[in-house]
C-alpha positions as a printed Julia matrix, in Angstrom:
152×3 Matrix{Float64}:
 31.17  -40.0   46.11
 32.51  -37.14  48.07
 30.08  -35.21  50.57
 29.76  -32.65  47.87
 29.01  -34.43  45.13
 26.03  -36.36  47.05
 25.0   -32.94  47.91
 25.06  -31.67  44.42
 23.33  -34.98  42.88
 20.6   -34.3   45.59
 20.09  -30.81  44.61
 20.05  -31.23  41.06
 17.58  -33.97  41.48
 15.4   -31.83  43.81
 15.48  -28.95  41.32
 14.89  -31.85  38.32
 11.8   -33.13  40.35
 10.61  -29.55  41.19
 10.87  -28.33  37.46
  9.23  -31.14  36.03
  6.1   -30.35  38.34
  6.17  -26.81  37.76
  6.46  -27.16  33.94
  3.25  -28.87  34.17
  0.96  -26.53  36.0
 -1.0   -24.11  34.57
  0.58  -20.69  33.59
 -1.54  -18.76  36.15
 -2.45  -19.42  39.93
 -5.48  -20.27  40.9
 -7.57  -18.04  42.24
 -7.76  -17.25  45.68
 -4.26  -19.09  45.98
 -1.76  -16.43  47.49
  1.58  -18.25  46.29
  0.93  -20.84  43.78
  3.26  -22.49  41.41
  4.22  -19.73  39.45
  5.24  -17.71  42.76
  7.08  -20.22  44.08
  9.08  -20.49  40.77
  9.85  -16.76  40.47
 10.71  -16.63  44.01
 13.27  -19.59  43.46
 14.63  -18.27  39.73
 15.22  -14.68  41.54
 17.55  -16.31  44.32
 19.25  -18.86  42.38
 20.21  -16.41  39.79
 21.55  -14.08  42.68
 23.47  -16.93  44.4
 24.89  -17.18  40.67
 25.77  -13.93  40.41
 27.34  -13.31  43.74
 29.32  -16.28  43.53
 30.51  -15.35  40.14
 31.59  -11.74  41.55
 33.32  -13.25  44.65
 35.28  -15.79  42.09
 36.03  -12.55  39.75
 37.38  -10.93  42.87
 34.3    -8.24  42.39
 32.24   -6.39  44.19
 28.69   -7.18  44.44
 25.83   -5.18  46.01
 23.52   -7.46  48.4
 19.79   -6.81  48.28
 18.46   -5.08  50.96
 15.76   -5.19  52.88
 12.86   -7.97  54.55
 12.51  -11.07  52.63
  9.0   -10.5   52.37
  9.71   -7.85  50.61
 12.22   -9.18  48.33
  9.95  -12.33  47.1
  7.17  -10.19  46.66
  9.39   -8.27  44.17
 10.7   -11.55  42.42
  7.31  -12.26  41.91
  6.59   -9.12  40.49
  9.63   -8.87  38.41
  8.66  -12.25  36.72
  4.92  -11.63  36.68
  5.25  -11.76  32.58
  7.64  -14.32  32.37
  5.85  -17.63  30.96
  6.48  -20.67  33.18
  8.37  -22.69  30.63
 11.11  -19.68  30.41
 11.01  -19.73  34.32
 11.71  -23.67  34.41
 14.45  -22.93  31.8
 16.11  -20.37  34.18
 16.07  -22.18  37.3
 17.63  -25.2   35.61
 20.27  -23.16  34.1
 20.8   -21.32  37.65
 21.07  -24.51  39.35
 23.62  -25.92  36.57
 25.83  -22.64  37.05
 25.61  -23.23  40.75
 26.89  -26.78  40.88
 29.63  -26.09  38.77
 30.79  -23.14  40.43
 30.86  -25.23  43.53
 33.38  -27.61  42.44
 35.81  -25.09  41.09
 39.1   -25.02  42.55
 38.63  -22.52  45.62
 35.06  -22.43  45.52
 34.95  -23.99  49.54
 36.16  -20.33  50.32
 33.48  -18.47  48.72
 30.84  -17.28  51.43
 27.41  -16.17  50.16
 25.02  -13.54  51.86
 21.03  -13.46  50.51
 20.5   -10.12  51.6
 22.53   -7.51  53.5
 22.96   -8.23  57.19
 21.98  -11.99  56.68
 23.89  -14.9   57.61
 27.09  -15.4   55.87
 26.88  -19.24  54.11
 29.92  -21.19  53.02
 28.68  -22.08  49.06
 28.9   -25.67  49.94
 26.12  -25.2   53.19
 24.63  -23.15  51.06
 23.91  -26.21  48.75
 22.28  -28.29  51.34
 20.32  -25.28  52.52
 19.1   -24.56  49.07
 18.28  -28.01  48.34
 15.72  -28.32  51.32
 14.36  -24.86  50.71
 13.33  -26.11  47.06
 12.05  -29.56  48.28
  9.81  -28.04  51.25
  8.31  -25.37  48.65
  7.75  -28.87  46.4
  6.42  -30.6   49.23
  3.77  -27.66  50.43
  2.85  -27.18  46.78
  2.08  -31.29  45.92
 -0.28  -31.01  49.08
 -2.12  -27.65  48.47
 -4.99  -28.04  46.06
 -4.29  -26.65  42.44
 -7.82  -25.38  41.06
 -7.54  -23.66  37.64
 -9.12  -20.24  37.33
């Protein structure tokens, strides 16, 4: 198995584990909890879908408008945008975006793709981004598992 195949397999397993966990959680955040499963899921959906949209635009040779601003504000906006989306739909969208991202990563020419998360941020070769995204999702999942999930 190549390094890319190993990294893509690891990303899929991490996304699957997170989605299984998220799907089993209540559709609301526990009272007093700033960022619960719903907020993390909305954040991950927002970014995963943005990576896919940007990668698709780059493959097609099209312009892509990067988000502008602070990560804190982008993440808050992601939560607001998705506040009325049911958890099951968010899980479905994360799985779908992950599938698409992994498909793009194995396309011929994907090795030259360079993704930016927002205007002025570091450029990530797509294959390096795969590892960073997997670690990001895994850290969120581990943090949520440790946090008490008290139903409101």
